[in-house]
C-alpha positions in Angstrom: 23.5 -22.6 4.7 21.8 -21.5 1.5 18.4 -21.6 3.1 19.7 -19.4 5.9 21.2 -17.0 3.3 17.8 -16.8 1.6 16.2 -16.0 5.0 18.7 -13.2 5.7 18.3 -11.8 2.1 14.5 -11.6 2.8 15.0 -10.0 6.2 17.5 -7.5 4.7 15.0 -6.5 2.0 12.7 -5.1 4.7 15.3 -2.3 5.1 14.3 -1.2 1.6 11.0 0.2 2.9 10.3 3.1 5.2 11.5 4.2 7.7 14.9 2.8 6.5 14.6 3.5 2.7 17.8 1.7 1.8 16.4 1.1 -1.7 19.5 -0.7 -3.1 18.7 -3.6 -0.7 15.5 -4.0 -2.7 17.8 -5.1 -5.6 20.6 -6.8 -3.7 18.3 -8.9 -1.5 16.2 -10.4 -4.3 19.4 -10.7 -6.4 20.9 -13.1 -3.8 17.7 -15.2 -3.9 17.7 -15.3 -7.7 21.3 -16.3 -7.7 20.5 -19.2 -5.4 17.5 -20.2 -7.6 19.8 -20.5 -10.6 21.8 -23.2 -8.8 18.8 -25.1 -7.4 16.4 -27.8 -8.4 12.6 -27.2 -8.3 12.1 -28.5 -4.7 15.1 -26.5 -3.4 13.9 -23.4 -5.2 10.5 -23.7 -3.5 12.0 -23.9 0.0 14.5 -21.1 -0.8 11.6 -18.9 -1.8 9.8 -19.9 1.3 12.8 -19.0 3.5 13.2 -15.6 1.7 9.5 -14.9 2.3 9.7 -15.9 6.0 12.5 -13.4 6.3 10.7 -10.7 4.4 7.3 -11.0 5.9 8.4 -12.2 9.3 10.3 -9.0 9.8 8.1 -6.8 7.6 4.6 -7.6 8.8 5.5 -8.5 12.4 3.1 -5.7 13.3 0.2 -8.1 12.7 1.1 -9.7 16.0 1.0 -6.3 17.7 -2.4 -5.5 16.3 -3.9 -8.9 17.4 -2.2 -9.2 20.8 -1.5 -5.7 22.1 -4.6 -4.0 20.8 -6.9 -6.9 19.9 -6.2 -8.7 23.2 -5.7 -12.1 21.5 -3.8 -14.5 23.8 0.0 -14.6 23.1 0.1 -18.1 21.7 -2.9 -17.7 19.5 -1.7 -14.4 18.2 1.7 -15.8 17.5 0.2 -18.9 15.8 -2.1 -16.7 13.6 0.8 -14.4 12.7 3.0 -17.4 11.7 0.3 -18.9 9.5 -0.2 -15.5 7.9 3.5 -15.1 7.2 3.7 -18.6 5.7 0.7 -17.9 3.4 2.4 -14.8 2.1 5.7 -16.6 1.7 4.1 -19.3 -0.4 3.7 -16.7 -3.2 7.5 -16.4 -3.4 8.0 -20.1 -3.0 5.7 -20.8 -5.9 7.6 -18.3 -8.1 10.7 -20.3 -7.2 9.1 -23.6 -8.1 7.8 -22.3 -11.4 11.1 -20.6 -12.6 12.9 -23.9 -12.1 10.7 -25.5 -14.8 12.2 -23.3 -17.5 15.3 -24.2 -19.6 17.6 -21.7 -21.2 20.5 -19.6 -20.2 21.0 -18.0 -16.7 20.6 -14.6 -18.3 17.2 -15.5 -19.7 16.0 -17.1 -16.5 17.2 -14.5 -14.2 16.7 -11.4 -16.4 13.4 -12.3 -18.0 11.5 -15.3 -16.4 12.1 -14.7 -12.7 11.2 -10.9 -12.8 8.0 -11.7 -14.7 7.0 -14.5 -12.3 7.9 -12.2 -9.4 5.6 -9.4 -10.6 2.7 -11.8 -11.4 2.8 -13.3 -7.9 2.9 -9.8 -6.4 -0.1 -8.9 -8.5 -2.0 -12.1 -7.4 -1.1 -11.4 -3.8 -2.5 -7.9 -4.2 -6.1 -9.0 -4.9 -6.5 -12.8 -4.2 -8.6 -13.5 -1.1 -9.2 -9.8 -0.4 -5.6 -9.0 -1.2 -2.5 -8.0 0.8 -0.2 -5.9 -1.4 2.3 -5.0 1.4 6.0 -5.1 0.7 5.9 -5.3 -3.0 9.4 -4.4 -4.3 8.1 -1.2 -6.0 7.2 0.4 -2.7 10.8 0.1 -1.6 11.9 2.2 -4.6 10.1 5.5 -3.7 13.5 7.2 -3.2 15.1 5.7 -6.4 15.0 6.5 -10.0 12.9 3.3 -10.7 9.9 5.0 -9.3 9.8 7.3 -12.4 7.8 4.6 -14.3 5.0 4.6 -11.7 2.9 7.0 -13.7 3.1 4.7 -16.7 3.1 1.2 -15.2 2.1 1.6 -11.6 3.7 0.0 -8.5 4.0 -3.4 -10.2 5.9 -1.8 -13.1 8.4 -0.4 -10.6 8.6 -3.9 -9.1 9.4 -5.2 -12.5 12.3 -2.7 -13.1 13.7 -3.5 -9.6 13.3 -7.3 -10.1 14.9 -7.2 -13.5 17.9 -5.3 -12.2 18.2 -7.9 -9.4 17.9 -10.7 -12.0 20.6 -9.1 -14.2 22.8 -8.7 -11.1 22.3 -12.4 -10.3 23.1 -13.5 -13.9 26.3 -11.3 -13.9 27.5 -13.1 -10.7 27.3 -16.4 -12.7 29.4 -15.0 -15.7 33.1 -15.3 -15.8 33.8 -13.1 -18.8 34.4 -9.4 -18.1 32.9 -8.3 -21.4 29.6 -10.1 -20.7 29.5 -8.8 -17.2 30.0 -5.2 -18.4 27.2 -5.7 -20.9 24.9 -6.9 -18.1 25.7 -3.9 -15.9 25.0 -1.8 -19.0 21.5 -3.2 -19.0 21.0 -2.2 -15.4 22.2 1.3 -16.2 19.8 1.5 -19.1 16.9 0.5 -16.9 17.9 3.2 -14.4 18.2 5.9 -17.0 15.0 4.9 -18.7 13.2 5.2 -15.3 14.9 8.5 -14.5 13.8 10.0 -17.9 10.2 8.7 -17.4 10.0 10.4 -14.1 10.9 13.7 -15.7 8.1 13.5 -18.3 5.2 15.5 -17.0 1.8 14.1 -17.9 -0.4 16.3 -15.7 -0.9 20.0 -15.3 -1.8 22.4 -12.4 -5.6 22.8 -12.0 -6.2 26.2 -10.3 -4.5 27.7 -7.3 -2.9 25.8 -4.5 -5.1 24.6 -1.6 -3.9 25.5 1.9 -4.3 22.4 4.1 -4.3 21.6 7.8 -4.1 17.9 8.9 -5.2 17.4 12.5 -3.6 14.4 14.2 -5.6 13.9 17.4 -3.5 11.1 18.9 -6.4 9.5 20.8 -5.5 6.2 22.3 -7.6 3.1 21.4 -8.2 2.6 25.1 -9.9 5.9 25.3 -11.5 6.2 21.9 -14.5 3.9 22.4 -15.1 4.8 26.0 -18.5 6.7 26.1 -17.2 9.0 28.9 -14.4 10.2 26.5 -16.5 11.1 23.5 -17.1 14.7 24.4 -13.5 15.4 25.3 -12.3 13.8 22.0 -14.7 16.0 20.0 -13.5 19.1 21.8 -9.9 18.1 21.2 -10.4 18.1 17.4 -12.4 21.3 17.5 -9.8 23.1 19.7 -6.9 22.0 17.4 -8.8 23.2 14.3 -10.2 26.5 15.7 -7.0 28.5 15.1 -6.6 27.4 11.5 -8.5 30.3 10.1 -6.3 30.8 7.0 -6.7 27.2 5.8 -8.9 26.2 2.8 -9.3 22.6 4.0 -8.9 20.8 7.3 -8.7 17.0 7.4 -9.2 14.8 10.4 -8.4 11.0 10.6 -10.6 7.9 10.2 -13.4 7.6 12.7 -11.9 10.8 14.3 -15.1 11.2 16.3 -16.4 8.1 18.2 -20.0 9.0 17.4 -22.4 7.8 14.8 -23.1 10.4 12.2 -26.7 10.8 13.3 -25.6 11.3 16.9 -23.4 14.3 16.4 -24.8 17.3 18.2 -26.2 20.3 16.4 -23.7 22.6 18.1 -20.9 20.6 16.5 -22.3 21.2 13.0 -22.8 24.9 13.8 -19.2 25.3 14.9 -17.8 23.7 11.7 -20.1 25.8 9.5 -18.9 29.0 11.2 -15.2 28.1 10.4 -13.9 29.5 7.1 -12.3 26.2 6.1 -14.0 23.2 4.6 -13.7 19.9 6.6 -13.1 16.3 5.8 -13.3 13.8 8.7 -14.0 10.1 9.4 -17.1 9.1 11.3 -19.3 6.0 11.8 -22.6 5.8 10.1 -25.7 3.6 10.6 -28.3 3.2 7.9 -31.6 1.3 8.0 -32.0 -0.7 4.8 -34.6 -3.4 4.1 -35.6 -3.5 7.8 -32.0 -4.0 9.1 -29.4 -1.6 10.4 -26.1 -1.5 8.5 -23.0 0.2 9.8 -20.5 2.0 7.5 -17.0 3.3 8.0 -17.6 6.7 6.4 -16.1 10.1 5.6 -17.9 13.4 5.7 -16.9 16.2 3.4 -18.4 19.5 4.6 -18.3 22.6 2.4 -21.3 24.5 1.2 -23.1 21.2 1.4 -22.4 17.8 3.0 -21.1 14.8 1.0 -20.4 11.2 2.1 -17.9 8.6 1.2 -18.4 5.0 2.5 -15.5 2.5 2.8 -15.6 -0.2 0.1 -12.6 -2.4 0.9 -12.9 -3.6 4.5 -10.2 -5.2 6.6 -10.9 -8.9 7.2 -11.3 -9.8 10.9 -10.9 -6.1 11.7 -14.0 -4.6 10.1 -15.9 -7.7 9.0 -15.7 -11.4 9.6 -15.2 -13.8 6.7 -17.2 -17.0 7.1 -18.8 -15.9 10.4 -20.4 -19.3 11.0 -16.9 -20.9 11.1 -14.7 -18.1 12.4 -17.0 -16.3 14.9 -14.9 -17.5 17.8 -12.0 -15.3 16.6 -13.9 -12.1 17.3 -14.5 -13.3 20.8 -10.7 -13.3 21.3 -10.0 -10.1 19.4 -12.6 -7.9 21.1 -12.3 -5.4 18.4 -14.8 -2.5 18.8 -16.9 -1.6 15.8 -15.9 -4.8 13.8 -19.2 -5.5 12.0 -19.2 -3.0 9.1 -20.8 -3.4 5.7 -18.9 -2.6 2.5 -20.4 0.0 0.2 -21.0 -1.8 -3.1 -21.7 1.0 -5.6 -19.3 3.4 -7.4 -18.7 6.7 -5.6 -17.8 10.1 -7.1 -15.2 12.5 -5.8 -16.3 14.9 -3.1 -16.1 18.6 -3.6 -14.1 20.5 -1.0 -12.1 23.8 -1.0 -13.3 24.4 -4.6 -11.8 21.2 -6.0 -12.8 17.5 -6.5 -11.1 15.1 -4.1 -10.9 11.3 -4.3 -11.3 9.8 -0.8 -10.1 6.6 0.7 -10.2 5.1 4.2 -7.2 3.4 5.9 -5.7 0.6 3.9 -7.8 1.2 0.8 -4.9 3.3 -0.5 -2.8 0.1 -0.6 -5.0 -1.1 -3.5 -3.8 0.7 -6.6 -6.6 -0.3 -8.9 -9.2 0.9 -6.5 -7.5 4.3 -6.0 -7.7 5.2 -9.6 -11.5 4.9 -9.7 -12.1 8.6 -9.0 -9.6 9.7 -11.7 -9.2 11.8 -13.7 -12.1 13.7 -12.2 -10.4 14.1 -8.8 -7.8 16.9 -8.6 -6.3 15.6 -5.3 -6.5 12.5 -3.1 -7.3 12.3 0.6 -6.7 9.3 2.9 -7.9 9.1 6.5 -6.5 6.4 8.7 -6.5 4.9 12.2 -2.9 3.7 12.5 -2.9 3.3 16.3 -3.8 -0.4 15.7 -0.2 -0.9 14.6 1.5 0.7 17.6 5.1 1.8 17.3 5.8 -0.7 14.5 6.9 -0.5 10.8 3.3 -0.5 9.4 2.6 3.3 9.5 5.9 4.0 7.7 5.2 1.3 5.1 1.8 2.8 4.5 3.5 6.2 3.8 5.4 4.4 1.0 2.2 3.2 -0.5 0.6 6.7 -0.2 3.5 8.2 -2.1 3.2 5.6 -4.8 -0.5 6.3 -5.2 0.4 10.0 -5.7 2.9 9.2 -8.4 0.7 6.7 -10.3 -2.2 9.0 -10.5 -0.4 12.3 -10.8 -2.3 13.8 -7.9 -1.2 15.2 -4.5 -2.2 13.1 -1.5 -3.3 14.4 1.9 -2.9 11.7 4.6 -4.4 12.1 8.1 -3.7 9.5 10.7 -4.9 9.5 14.3 -1.4 8.7 15.7 0.6 9.4 12.6 2.3 9.3 10.2 0.2 12.1 8.8 1.7 13.6 5.6 1.2 16.0 2.8 2.5 14.6 -0.5 2.8 16.3 -3.9 1.8 14.7 -7.2 5.3 13.4 -7.8 5.3 11.4 -4.6 7.5 13.9 -2.7 6.7 14.3 1.0 6.2 18.0 1.6 5.4 17.7 5.3 5.0 14.9 7.8 4.1 14.6 11.4 5.8 13.0 14.3 4.0 10.0 15.7 2.1 9.7 19.0 1.7 13.4 19.6 -1.3 15.7 19.0 -0.3 17.8 16.0 -1.6 20.1 13.3 0.4 19.6 10.0 0.2 22.6 7.7 1.1 22.9 4.0 -0.2 23.5 0.5 -1.1 21.1 -2.3 -1.4 21.9 -6.0 -4.5 20.4 -7.5 -3.8 18.7 -10.8 -5.6 17.7 -14.0 -4.7 15.3 -16.8 -4.5 11.6 -17.1 -1.5 9.4 -16.6 -1.2 6.1 -18.6 -1.7 4.2 -15.3 -5.0 5.9 -14.7 -6.2 5.0 -18.2 -5.0 1.3 -18.2 -4.1 0.4 -14.6 -1.8 -2.6 -14.0 -2.9 -4.5 -17.1 0.0 -3.4 -19.4 2.7 -4.8 -17.1 0.6 -7.9 -16.2 0.0 -8.8 -19.8 3.6 -8.1 -20.6 4.8 -10.5 -17.9 2.3 -13.1 -19.0 3.5 -12.8 -22.6 7.1 -13.3 -21.4 6.2 -16.4 -19.5 4.2 -17.9 -22.3 6.9 -17.2 -24.9 9.6 -18.8 -22.8 7.4 -21.7 -21.8 6.8 -22.5 -25.4 10.6 -22.2 -26.1 11.4 -24.5 -23.1 8.8 -27.0 -24.4 10.3 -27.0 -27.9 13.8 -27.5 -26.4 12.7 -30.4 -24.3 11.0 -32.0 -27.3 14.3 -31.8 -29.3 16.3 -33.3 -26.4 13.8 -36.1 -26.1 13.8 -36.7 -29.8 17.6 -36.7 -29.8 
């Protein structure tokens, strides 16, 4: 029964994230798991964590199956098996946290309120970069509507996760206490965490940088079935041009990732002439091929067109979608997936912000904006952030909404507005505090209009990244590990 409860707690935690945004479940769900951990031995804790993870990731990243089967044409059984393995791998991070927390001695308050939150954040952090990284469904992303998100500009998404996990741990510890006085004190700790975060969110660390920029985000809503058909190329190009042509009062027009199914060197001269005649600057995704050392490399790129042309090339590619790890062993997978344009090269050198609409903009492509350390590389020079994406691979699933949570968090961490253009949506205009100013409906051609205020200044997160919260959590673990070791020595000696 307790393993089923852990599974349900994990599944319920998915409701923390968009489009549901029931952020209190991001505390209540983990709190139930932590409560179960306090009453379990090491082996039981491992499997309780595994069950929670299967609930969380099984519900939360079920869209992986959609991408592989519906759009990648992988056979049902193979797609289901691959998705299951992926979910189990992600769940192992939580299972390992459960196993490790059971090694510590001490009171329930210390274990639940100190050790477990620290281990939780460290495993989230590891999951965010190990083996290319998959930072989806970190607790912090479920708190974009809560006061806890106020610490994002100081400690980043993992700092928000720590506040949420600590509140969950204190709640679990309180459930173990019988005395009303101690319970009230523990709830006072949660209130203190909440008020501290709220106050941090009202501390402005960045300032406006020039006048607002009037933006139009063009959402073409081109189906994947049509996008890579040669016969559809010209009609797709005309769709974007016709949607953009009336936007004569805009400073900047943004199109999605690979908006035009052309290589950059294959775009017709008439296209460039049309854009140059438009009063707005343009940012759009396009494919690029470059001959280097006698071989042709393909890049997933973005063009920024103002008085001159600038390029950004994607650096963090999607495994199996844009490149194949271990091709000699795993080449057969691509035969099943049949993903067009799946052999890109990653750009290896640092890239500067692009200049559009009179300001510097930090650019990212698709799920690059999920990686918080990478997004801060163009800061503090960039006055705003732009992300272009192809979300049609996810279909009508939770993924595009979850990605909006991450985009909002990037805006808060860096103190910069974010413009997000998706082919099928969700497209959005987000201010520097993470507030969504405008968002599109999905699966319709649309032009999203709004204004963003460019910002200057440097948040603590931009200066230091995730290292303060990571080092803090490591210090907590080391200090308590030493204390547990000393306690066991005394018990052995006695």
